[in-house]
C-alpha positions in Angstrom: 19.0 7.2 32.6 18.8 10.5 34.8 22.4 10.8 36.5 21.3 11.7 39.7 23.5 9.4 42.1 22.3 7.4 44.2 24.3 7.4 47.1 23.8 11.2 47.4 20.4 10.5 47.5 20.3 8.1 49.9 22.8 9.8 52.0 20.7 12.8 52.4 17.6 10.9 52.9 19.3 9.0 56.1 20.7 12.5 57.4 16.9 13.7 57.2 15.1 10.9 58.2 14.8 11.5 61.8 13.4 14.8 61.1 11.2 13.8 58.2 9.2 11.4 60.7 9.2 13.6 63.2 6.8 16.0 61.1 5.0 13.1 59.8 4.2 12.4 63.6 2.8 15.7 63.9 0.9 15.6 60.5 -0.7 12.1 62.0 -1.7 13.5 65.2 -4.5 15.4 63.4 -7.4 13.5 63.4 -8.5 14.7 59.6 -11.7 12.0 59.3 -13.8 13.5 56.6 -16.7 11.3 57.4 -17.5 13.0 60.8 -18.7 16.3 61.2 -17.7 17.0 64.2 -13.9 16.5 62.8 -14.6 19.3 60.4 -12.0 21.9 61.8 -9.3 19.3 61.9 -9.5 18.5 58.1 -9.1 22.3 58.0 -6.2 22.1 60.3 -4.6 18.8 58.5 -4.9 21.5 55.3 -3.3 24.0 56.8 -0.7 22.0 58.3 0.3 20.8 54.8 0.3 24.1 53.0 2.6 25.5 55.4 5.0 22.5 55.0 5.2 22.3 51.5 5.9 26.3 51.9 8.7 25.3 54.0 9.9 22.7 51.8 10.6 25.3 48.5 7.2 25.4 46.4 6.8 28.7 45.1 3.4 28.7 44.9 1.0 26.9 48.1 -2.6 27.5 48.1 -5.7 26.1 50.2 -8.7 25.4 47.9 -12.1 25.7 49.3 -14.8 23.7 48.1 -18.4 23.0 49.2 -17.3 20.2 51.5 -13.3 19.9 52.8 -10.6 22.0 51.2 -7.8 20.8 49.1 -4.1 22.1 49.1 -2.3 23.0 45.8 1.4 23.6 45.2 3.5 23.9 42.3 7.2 24.4 42.2 8.4 25.4 38.4 11.6 23.9 36.6 14.2 25.8 35.6 13.2 24.6 31.9 10.3 25.8 30.4 10.2 22.9 28.2 10.2 20.3 30.8 7.4 18.0 31.2 4.7 19.1 34.0 4.0 16.2 36.9 1.0 16.7 38.9 1.0 14.6 42.2 -2.1 13.5 43.9 -3.2 12.0 47.0 -5.5 13.2 50.3 -4.9 14.4 53.9 -8.0 13.4 55.2 -8.3 9.7 57.1 -11.1 7.0 57.7 -12.9 7.5 61.3 -10.8 5.5 64.0 -11.1 4.9 67.7 -9.2 2.7 70.5 -12.2 0.5 71.0 -12.3 -0.5 67.6 -9.6 -2.9 68.4 -6.2 -0.5 67.8 -3.4 -1.6 70.6 -2.4 2.0 70.8 -4.6 5.7 69.9 -5.0 5.6 66.8 -3.8 9.3 66.3 -1.0 9.2 68.4 1.8 7.6 66.2 4.0 5.1 67.6 6.9 3.1 65.9 7.5 -0.6 66.9 10.3 -2.5 65.4 10.6 -1.1 61.8 6.9 -0.5 61.3 4.6 3.2 62.2 1.5 2.5 63.8 -1.3 5.5 63.4 -4.5 6.2 61.4 -3.0 7.5 57.8 0.3 6.4 58.3 0.0 4.5 54.8 -3.3 6.0 53.5 -2.7 8.6 52.9 -0.6 11.0 54.8 2.3 8.9 55.0 2.2 8.2 50.8 2.0 12.0 50.1 4.4 13.5 52.7 7.0 11.2 51.0 7.3 13.4 48.3 8.6 16.4 50.6 11.7 14.8 51.5 12.1 13.2 47.9 12.0 16.3 45.9 14.7 17.8 48.9 16.6 15.1 48.0 16.5 15.2 44.2 17.7 18.7 44.3 20.4 18.2 46.4 21.8 15.1 44.8 21.8 17.3 41.7 23.0 20.9 42.5 19.4 22.1 41.4 17.4 24.9 42.7 14.1 23.6 41.0 13.4 20.5 40.5 13.8 19.1 36.7 10.0 18.7 36.4 7.6 21.7 37.2 6.1 20.0 39.9 2.4 20.7 41.3 0.6 18.9 44.1 -3.5 18.6 44.5 -4.2 16.8 47.9 -7.6 16.2 48.7 -9.4 16.6 51.6 -12.6 13.9 51.1 -10.9 10.9 49.4 -12.5 9.0 52.1 -16.0 10.2 51.7 -16.3 9.6 48.4 -14.7 12.7 46.7 -18.2 14.5 45.9 -16.7 17.9 45.2 -13.5 16.1 43.6 -14.3 16.4 39.9 -16.0 19.7 39.9 -12.8 21.2 41.6 -11.0 19.7 39.0 -12.9 21.0 36.1 -13.1 24.9 37.9 -9.2 24.8 38.4 -8.3 22.7 35.2 -6.1 25.8 33.6 -3.9 25.6 37.3 -4.1 21.9 37.1 -2.9 21.4 33.4 -0.1 18.6 33.3 1.5 15.8 31.0 1.6 13.6 33.5 -0.3 12.7 37.0 1.5 10.9 40.1 -1.4 8.9 41.6 0.4 8.3 45.3 -2.8 6.5 47.2 -1.8 3.1 46.3 0.2 -0.1 46.6 2.6 -2.7 45.7 1.9 -6.4 45.8 4.4 -7.3 48.6 7.5 -6.1 50.6 9.7 -8.5 48.0 7.9 -7.6 45.0 7.7 -3.8 44.3 5.1 -3.0 41.5 3.5 -0.3 39.4 -0.3 -0.1 39.4 -1.0 0.7 35.4 -5.0 1.1 35.7 -8.3 0.9 37.6 -11.6 0.0 36.7 -14.3 2.0 36.7 -17.7 1.9 38.5 -21.4 2.4 37.7 -24.1 2.1 40.4 -27.8 1.8 40.2 -30.9 0.7 42.0 -34.0 -0.6 40.8 -37.5 -0.5 42.6 -40.3 -2.7 41.3 -43.8 -1.7 42.3 -46.5 -4.1 42.0 -49.8 -4.0 44.1 -50.5 -1.0 45.8 -50.1 -3.1 48.7 -48.9 -6.3 50.1 -51.5 -8.7 49.1 -52.9 -12.6 49.9 -51.3 -15.2 48.1 -53.9 -17.2 48.4 -56.8 -14.9 47.3 -54.3 -13.4 44.0 -51.5 -15.7 43.6 -50.6 -16.6 40.1 -53.2 -14.2 38.8 -50.7 -10.7 39.5 -47.8 -9.8 39.0 -45.1 -10.4 42.3 -42.1 -7.7 42.0 -40.4 -10.1 44.4 -40.3 -12.5 41.4 -39.5 -10.3 38.9 -36.1 -9.2 40.8 -35.0 -12.9 40.9 -35.4 -13.1 36.9 -33.3 -9.9 36.3 -30.8 -11.2 38.7 -30.5 -14.5 37.0 -30.3 -13.0 34.2 -27.3 -10.8 34.7 -24.7 -13.5 33.8 -24.8 -16.5 31.1 -23.5 -19.8 31.7 -20.4 -18.9 31.6 -20.1 -16.3 34.1 -20.0 -13.4 31.4 -22.7 -10.1 31.9 -25.4 -10.8 29.6 -26.6 -7.4 28.9 -26.4 -6.8 24.9 -23.4 -4.4 24.2 -22.2 -4.9 27.5 -18.3 -5.5 26.3 -18.7 -3.2 23.7 -15.0 -1.0 23.4 -13.4 -3.1 26.1 -9.5 -2.9 25.6 -8.6 -6.4 25.5 -5.5 -7.6 28.0 -2.7 -8.1 25.9 -0.5 -11.1 26.2 2.5 -9.2 27.2 0.0 -8.7 30.5 -1.1 -12.0 30.8 2.5 -13.4 30.8 3.6 -10.2 33.0 0.6 -11.3 35.6 1.1 -15.1 35.5 4.7 -14.5 37.1 3.4 -12.7 39.8 4.0 -15.1 43.2 0.1 -15.1 43.4 -1.3 -17.5 46.2 -4.8 -18.4 45.4 -5.5 -20.0 48.8 -4.4 -16.9 50.9 -6.5 -14.9 48.3 -9.6 -16.8 49.1 -8.9 -16.6 52.9 -8.3 -12.5 52.4 -12.1 -12.9 50.4 -13.3 -14.9 53.5 -14.5 -17.0 50.4 -14.4 -20.7 49.6 -14.0 -21.0 45.8 -13.1 -19.1 42.6 -15.9 -18.2 40.2 -15.9 -15.9 37.5 -15.6 -15.4 33.4 -14.7 -18.0 31.6 -11.1 -18.0 30.4 -9.3 -16.1 32.8 -7.3 -16.4 35.6 -8.2 -14.2 38.9 -6.0 -11.8 38.6 -7.8 -11.1 35.5 -10.9 -11.5 36.8 -10.0 -8.9 39.5 -8.0 -6.4 37.3 -8.6 -6.4 33.6 -12.8 -7.5 33.4 -15.8 -5.9 33.7 -18.4 -7.3 36.2 -22.0 -7.0 37.0 -22.7 -7.2 40.9 -25.7 -7.9 43.1 -25.0 -5.6 45.9 -28.3 -5.7 47.5 -32.0 -7.6 47.0 -34.8 -7.7 49.2 -38.4 -7.7 48.9 -41.6 -9.0 50.8 -41.6 -10.5 54.6 -38.2 -10.9 56.2 -39.5 -11.6 59.6 -39.8 -15.2 61.8 -42.0 -17.6 60.2 -44.5 -17.4 57.4 -46.3 -14.4 55.9 -47.9 -15.3 53.2 -48.5 -12.5 50.9 -47.5 -11.0 47.2 -45.0 -8.2 48.2 -46.1 -4.6 46.7 -42.5 -4.1 45.9 -39.3 -5.0 45.8 -35.6 -3.9 45.4 -32.3 -4.5 43.5 -28.2 -2.8 43.7 -26.4 -3.5 40.9 -23.2 -2.4 40.7 -20.6 -2.5 37.4 -17.0 -2.3 37.3 -15.8 -1.3 34.4 -12.5 -1.9 32.2 -10.7 0.4 29.3 -12.9 1.4 26.3 -16.1 1.1 28.5 -18.4 4.1 28.9 -20.2 4.9 32.1 -23.1 6.6 29.9 -23.9 3.5 27.4 -23.7 1.2 30.5 -26.5 3.0 32.1 -27.9 3.1 28.5 -28.0 -0.5 27.9 -28.7 -1.6 31.5 -31.9 0.3 31.3 -32.8 -0.9 28.2 -32.2 -4.5 29.0 -33.9 -4.2 32.7 -37.0 -2.4 30.8 -37.6 -5.1 28.8 -37.4 -8.0 31.3 -40.3 -6.0 33.4 -43.8 -7.4 32.9 -47.0 -5.2 32.7 -48.4 -4.9 36.1 -45.3 -3.5 37.4 -43.7 0.0 37.6 -40.0 0.5 37.9 -38.0 3.3 39.0 -34.0 3.0 37.6 -32.0 5.0 39.6 -28.2 5.6 38.7 -25.5 7.0 41.1 -22.6 9.6 39.1 -20.3 7.0 37.4 -16.5 6.9 37.6 -14.5 6.4 34.4 -11.8 3.7 34.3 -8.2 4.4 33.4 -5.6 2.8 31.9 -2.1 3.7 30.9 -0.1 1.7 28.2 3.1 -0.1 29.3 5.5 1.2 26.6 4.1 4.5 27.7 7.4 6.9 28.8 6.1 8.2 31.7 5.2 4.6 32.9 8.9 3.2 32.2 10.4 6.3 34.0 8.6 5.5 36.9 9.5 1.7 36.7 13.0 2.6 36.5 12.8 5.0 39.4 11.5 2.5 41.3 13.9 -0.4 40.2 16.7 2.0 41.4 15.4 2.2 44.8 14.3 -1.2 45.3 17.5 -2.5 43.6 15.4 -5.2 41.5 13.2 -5.8 38.8 9.4 -3.9 38.9 6.7 -5.8 38.0 3.4 -4.3 37.2 -0.5 -4.6 38.3 -3.9 -3.0 37.9 -6.4 -2.2 40.7 -9.7 -3.9 40.6 -11.3 -1.0 42.7 -11.9 2.7 41.6 -11.0 6.3 42.4 -11.0 9.4 41.6 -7.7 9.0 39.2 -9.7 8.5 36.2 -11.3 12.3 37.0 -7.8 13.9 36.4 -7.2 12.0 33.4 -10.5 13.0 32.2 -10.7 16.4 32.4 -6.8 16.8 32.1 -6.8 14.7 29.2 -3.1 13.5 30.9 -2.3 9.7 31.6 -2.3 8.6 35.3 0.8 6.6 36.7 1.1 5.3 40.4 3.5 5.7 42.9 2.7 4.3 45.9 4.6 1.9 48.3 2.3 0.3 50.7 1.7 -3.1 51.2 -1.3 -5.4 52.1 -0.5 -5.7 55.4 -0.3 -2.2 56.2 -4.0 -2.6 57.0 -6.1 0.6 55.4 -9.2 1.3 57.0 -9.1 -1.1 59.6 -7.2 -1.3 63.3 -3.8 -1.1 63.6 -3.1 0.7 60.4 0.6 0.9 59.8 3.6 1.8 57.3 6.6 -0.2 57.0 9.3 2.4 57.5 12.1 0.9 55.1 9.2 0.8 52.2 8.4 4.4 52.9 11.6 5.9 52.5 12.3 3.6 49.1 9.1 5.8 48.1 11.1 9.1 49.1 14.0 7.5 46.8 11.6 6.8 44.6 10.6 10.7 44.2 13.7 11.6 44.1 14.8 9.8 41.0 11.9 9.5 39.2 11.8 13.5 38.3 15.1 14.0 36.6 14.5 10.3 34.6 11.2 11.7 33.6 12.2 15.2 32.5 15.4 13.2 30.6 13.0 10.5 29.2 9.8 12.7 28.2 11.7 14.9 25.9 13.4 12.2 24.4 10.1 10.3 23.5 8.1 13.2 22.3 
């Protein structure tokens, strides 16, 4: 285990706590909303502010990287030991839209502390979780007497995550040599709860498609022609009905090819989490659970692939009736993918499955959006074990493991750089990402600082032993 003294780290963090929070508040006042063109200057100002602060922190190289959209920030601090592993930390510096009239109790871009909580847009997602690394690396150096981190530390903080990261993969591919790393740390995630610190080990991928079905050249009379020509709305309904079998498994042939099955160890660990299914249903605004037979709710959300109907339409939607056969119908489908599934394969089999079920007289346009691949790091990976130990020291207790049912740009880093992805986040569900009154728990934010301070030494020591 790394010999970074816990008491020295905590003393340093407490000494610089006020200045750290003042700096974070200054950053949070910049309304860096990537989705709103009027805020493009603010997104750039956010990037410039972060670049200046990383230089002040001590990073030897700090650059603002241009993209066709918003700028990203890159920083690097080489380790003193040339044999030390290289770590790349990912996050984002732009935020979701926010306005007082959305239901905020205070101005969303004027940070305010109430009790032990800091309220502002970006407090948790993601400025707070990016910024804790600045105090963390300084505490690491102060407690160990180093003049450089125990690992070569790189940061890539993008400016378009809240807008779907449209230019991110191209940026990573273009800068792959500069971004090369042994492991990637994603600090844009959270924990199970305040009382249950957790490390996320993977995210699902995502493939999305739209199917437009064209029948008659115009809407036609259902009395004169009904029952004698194909109805595109009926075809859409049949496609939806054919998506799953009676056990709620996806019925597209070849869909489960390559799926990495959940280990018995992970199933056991997840079963130990304090999961309140009734409370989860309330959060889902739903009244019953449903899903693939033989799996728990958490297993379905975190470790199983899915097919969902996101939208279906066609024909007359107004009041009363209009007895027609519509000229067209529309389906929007999405597929969450797990480790072992390839988006190209999913596109191929979905196209074949749909084409086989579309009758003569119906013309189909099947369009897929750019996909996101899944990512998964095994429980026994040395980097993951270092992260769990560092977080366990900070929280002074056991750390459990989760996955995320969602998808994100982390998979692009894994794909392009060939490095495993680890998730270090301290946000909790009540922080209200994307919602009014977003906040971060200050005690947890400082636990993130502490985890970061312990992690670099532990990772350097144990990575060398493992490899």
